[in-house]
C-alpha positions in Angstrom: 61.3 -8.8 28.7 59.1 -8.7 25.8 55.7 -10.0 25.7 54.6 -13.5 24.4 51.6 -13.6 21.6 49.9 -16.7 20.9 49.0 -16.6 17.4 46.5 -19.6 16.3 47.2 -21.2 12.7 50.2 -20.0 11.7 50.4 -22.1 8.7 48.0 -19.9 7.5 47.7 -16.7 5.0 46.5 -14.0 7.4 48.4 -15.8 10.7 51.6 -15.8 8.7 51.6 -11.6 8.6 50.6 -11.4 11.8 53.3 -13.2 13.0 55.8 -11.4 11.1 54.2 -8.1 12.1 54.5 -9.0 15.9 58.1 -10.2 15.5 58.9 -6.8 14.3 57.4 -5.2 16.3 59.3 -7.3 19.5 57.1 -9.4 20.9 58.1 -12.7 21.2 55.5 -15.2 19.5 54.0 -18.7 19.6 52.0 -20.0 17.0 50.0 -23.5 16.5 50.0 -26.0 13.9 48.6 -29.0 13.9 51.3 -30.9 13.1 54.9 -30.3 14.4 56.3 -31.0 10.7 55.0 -28.2 9.1 56.7 -25.4 12.2 59.9 -24.9 10.4 58.2 -24.6 6.7 56.1 -21.3 8.6 59.2 -20.4 9.9 61.2 -20.1 6.5 57.9 -18.0 5.4 58.1 -15.5 8.0 61.9 -15.4 7.6 61.4 -13.6 3.9 59.9 -10.9 5.4 61.3 -10.9 9.0 64.9 -10.7 10.6 63.5 -12.1 14.0 62.1 -15.2 12.8 64.1 -17.1 14.9 62.6 -15.4 17.8 59.2 -17.7 16.4 58.0 -21.0 18.7 55.5 -23.5 18.0 52.4 -25.7 19.8 51.3 -28.2 18.5 47.3 -27.7 18.6 44.1 -28.2 16.8 40.8 -26.3 16.7 39.0 -30.0 16.5 40.5 -31.4 19.9 41.3 -30.0 23.7 44.9 -31.1 23.2 47.4 -28.5 23.2 46.1 -25.5 24.0 46.8 -25.3 27.4 50.3 -25.5 26.7 49.9 -23.3 23.7 48.3 -20.2 26.0 50.7 -20.3 28.8 52.7 -18.1 29.2 50.6 -15.5 26.8 50.0 -11.7 27.8 47.8 -12.0 24.0 46.2 -13.9 21.5 45.3 -13.4 18.1 42.8 -16.0 16.9 43.2 -16.4 13.5 42.4 -19.8 12.6 39.1 -21.0 11.2 38.4 -24.4 9.6 37.9 -23.6 5.7 36.7 -26.9 4.0 34.7 -29.8 5.2 31.2 -31.2 5.6 30.7 -29.2 8.6 32.6 -25.8 9.0 29.9 -24.6 11.7 31.2 -27.0 14.9 34.7 -26.7 14.5 34.9 -23.3 13.9 32.3 -22.6 16.9 34.1 -25.4 19.5 37.2 -24.8 18.3 36.9 -20.4 19.1 35.5 -21.5 23.1 38.7 -23.8 23.2 41.3 -20.9 22.5 39.3 -18.3 24.9 39.2 -20.9 27.4 42.3 -22.0 27.7 43.4 -18.0 27.6 41.2 -17.0 30.0 42.8 -20.3 32.3 46.3 -18.4 31.6 45.7 -15.3 32.3 46.2 -13.6 28.6 44.7 -10.0 28.8 43.3 -9.7 25.5 42.6 -12.1 22.6 41.7 -10.6 19.0 39.3 -13.3 16.5 39.4 -12.4 13.7 35.7 -12.9 12.2 34.7 -11.6 8.6 33.0 -9.2 7.4 29.7 -10.9 6.1 29.1 -11.6 10.0 27.8 -7.9 9.9 26.3 -8.3 6.8 22.3 -8.2 5.3 21.2 -12.0 5.3 19.2 -10.9 2.0 22.0 -8.6 -0.4 18.7 -8.4 -2.3 19.6 -4.0 -2.0 23.1 -1.9 -2.2 23.8 -0.3 1.2 26.3 0.9 3.8 26.3 -1.3 7.0 28.6 -1.6 10.6 29.6 -3.2 13.4 26.2 -3.3 14.9 24.8 -5.2 12.1 24.8 -8.9 12.9 23.9 -11.6 10.1 20.8 -13.7 11.0 21.6 -16.8 11.7 18.5 -18.5 10.7 18.1 -16.7 7.5 18.0 -19.6 5.1 20.3 -20.4 2.5 23.0 -19.1 4.0 26.1 -20.0 2.5 28.1 -22.3 5.3 31.1 -20.4 5.5 29.2 -17.4 6.2 27.7 -19.2 9.1 30.5 -20.6 10.8 32.2 -17.4 11.6 29.1 -15.6 12.4 28.4 -18.6 14.8 31.7 -18.4 16.1 31.9 -15.2 16.9 28.5 -15.1 18.9 30.0 -18.1 21.0 32.8 -16.0 21.3 30.8 -12.3 22.7 28.8 -14.9 24.7 31.7 -17.2 26.2 32.9 -12.8 27.5 29.8 -12.5 29.2 30.9 -14.1 32.4 35.0 -13.1 31.9 36.1 -10.9 34.0 40.2 -10.3 33.4 40.0 -11.5 29.9 38.9 -8.5 26.8 37.9 -9.4 23.7 38.0 -7.4 20.5 37.2 -9.2 16.9 38.4 -7.8 13.4 36.2 -8.2 10.1 38.0 -8.0 7.3 36.8 -8.5 3.7 38.9 -9.6 0.4 42.0 -10.6 1.8 44.9 -10.1 -0.8 48.4 -8.6 -1.0 51.8 -10.5 -1.3 51.8 -13.9 -0.4 54.5 -15.6 2.5 55.1 -18.8 0.6 53.0 -21.0 -2.2 52.0 -23.4 0.7 49.5 -20.9 1.6 47.5 -19.2 -0.6 44.0 -17.7 1.0 41.7 -15.8 -0.5 44.6 -15.1 -3.4 43.7 -18.1 -5.2 40.9 -15.6 -6.8 43.7 -13.7 -8.4 45.8 -16.8 -9.2 43.3 -18.0 -11.4 43.0 -14.6 -13.2 46.3 -14.4 -14.0 46.6 -18.1 -15.0 43.5 -17.4 -17.4 41.6 -20.3 -15.8 38.0 -18.1 -16.2 36.3 -16.9 -19.1 35.5 -13.4 -18.4 34.8 -11.5 -14.8 31.4 -11.9 -13.3 29.7 -8.9 -11.7 30.6 -9.6 -8.2 32.4 -6.7 -5.8 34.6 -7.1 -3.2 35.9 -5.3 -0.6 39.9 -5.8 -0.8 41.9 -5.3 2.4 45.6 -5.7 2.3 47.1 -9.0 4.6 49.7 -6.3 5.8 46.9 -3.8 6.4 44.8 -6.4 8.7 47.9 -7.9 10.4 48.2 -4.4 11.7 44.6 -4.1 12.6 45.0 -7.1 14.9 47.8 -5.4 16.3 46.2 -2.1 17.0 43.3 -3.8 18.4 45.2 -5.9 20.8 46.8 -3.2 22.2 44.6 -0.1 22.0 42.7 0.4 25.5 39.6 1.9 23.6 39.3 -1.6 21.6 37.7 -3.9 24.4 34.7 -4.8 23.7 34.3 -3.9 20.7 34.2 -4.8 16.7 35.9 -3.3 13.9 35.4 -3.7 10.4 38.4 -4.0 8.1 37.2 -4.2 4.7 38.9 -2.0 2.6 37.9 -0.5 -1.1 34.9 -2.0 -2.8 36.2 -3.3 -6.3 34.1 -5.3 -9.2 35.9 -8.3 -10.4 36.6 -6.3 -13.7 38.3 -3.2 -12.0 40.6 -6.1 -10.5 41.0 -7.8 -13.8 42.4 -3.9 -15.3 44.1 -3.6 -12.2 46.4 -6.4 -13.2 46.8 -5.9 -16.7 47.5 -2.6 -16.1 49.8 -3.1 -13.0 51.7 -5.9 -14.1 51.4 -5.5 -17.9 52.4 -8.2 -20.3 52.9 -11.4 -17.2 49.2 -10.2 -17.0 48.8 -11.1 -20.4 45.8 -14.2 -19.6 43.9 -11.9 -16.9 40.2 -11.5 -19.1 38.4 -8.1 -18.7 35.5 -9.2 -20.6 32.3 -8.6 -18.3 30.5 -12.0 -18.4 26.0 -11.8 -18.7 24.4 -12.3 -15.3 22.5 -15.3 -16.7 25.6 -16.7 -17.8 27.2 -17.1 -14.7 23.7 -18.1 -13.0 23.8 -21.0 -15.5 27.6 -21.8 -14.5 26.0 -22.0 -11.3 24.0 -25.0 -11.3 27.3 -27.2 -12.2 30.2 -24.6 -10.1 29.1 -25.1 -5.9 32.1 -22.1 -5.3 29.4 -20.0 -7.7 26.6 -20.7 -6.1 27.9 -19.1 -3.0 28.4 -15.9 -4.2 25.7 -15.9 -6.0 23.8 -13.3 -3.4 26.5 -11.1 -4.5 25.6 -11.2 -7.9 24.9 -7.3 -9.3 25.2 -6.0 -5.6 27.5 -2.7 -4.2 27.1 -3.8 -0.5 29.8 -2.1 1.5 30.5 -1.9 5.0 32.2 1.0 6.6 35.6 1.0 8.4 34.9 4.5 10.4 35.2 3.1 13.7 39.0 1.1 13.0 39.8 4.4 11.3 38.7 6.6 14.6 39.5 4.8 17.4 42.3 2.6 16.6 43.9 5.4 13.5 44.0 2.6 11.1 44.4 3.6 7.8 44.7 1.0 4.9 46.1 1.3 1.1 44.3 1.8 -2.0 42.5 -1.5 -3.1 44.1 -1.6 -6.7 47.8 -1.4 -4.8 47.1 -4.8 -3.0 46.2 -6.4 -6.0 48.8 -5.8 -8.2 51.3 -6.6 -5.1 49.3 -9.7 -4.8 49.7 -10.6 -8.7 53.4 -9.8 -8.6 53.7 -12.0 -5.6 52.0 -15.2 -6.8 54.1 -14.8 -10.3 57.6 -14.7 -8.0 56.4 -17.5 -6.3 55.7 -19.4 -9.2 51.8 -20.3 -8.4 50.6 -19.4 -11.3 52.0 -21.7 -13.5 50.8 -25.0 -11.5 47.3 -23.5 -12.5 45.5 -24.4 -15.5 45.1 -21.8 -17.9 
């Protein structure tokens, strides 16, 4: 009988690919949705890449409530805790408290291991004032002034998870810290970080800021989650899964070169830093990335490679595959040019 894996946040971009990967590996999968009516939409999306989508079941649970988590975890051997709030006035509370709800339910259900999706910026210098390469031993300082809300919430949630595990004997934890996640989408309903690529393809931005991203393919991210779930040596470890560093202009050029005419609106002009700084005064999304303007901060993935045997694909392949998928799903045509 196949082990059952619970994946939280089944409607999410990363979670959908984790579900598909687990099904293809022969696991039975249960995934959480906040509304039961969304279950079949998730199944259809997963079925586009996995012939075993009929083995997928659903549980209704929300990170902001205790309801449903006991039932969701019951009978599961593993949990991939991928879900995380992305919007709202208070991200920290739901992210931290939701993580603890998942861990408590998993421990009570006798789950063997939980793999939690954190973020690379939980293992980054609080200030990006200097370039460099960091690894999993570094923790972002939660007390640093001006820390963006999303980064603070992910750091606090992962910290809370490790504190919970300090008194847990029967269950183990591993965390995965991804960079910018690109690659194919499963449906137009769930775009995640691929909206960056969609905006470039639509010509919605006048140029590219001097911002760099460590690109990881969503399929490779699903792969590292599954490896961390089963590898004995992964217990109690953090794993960076960041991929290759690309400047935004490199991403734009990769789209132009890889997609040809359909990428004709992609801007390749690099915006002056001063123009980006002025624009950030009026655009909150730009304000949150300003600490990284012009910086080439990177993370080491040596641990994931050596301990888990992880080998991600080239970043430009992920970028082009992402762009092609967005075009095929009709996403780009819905955005303002």
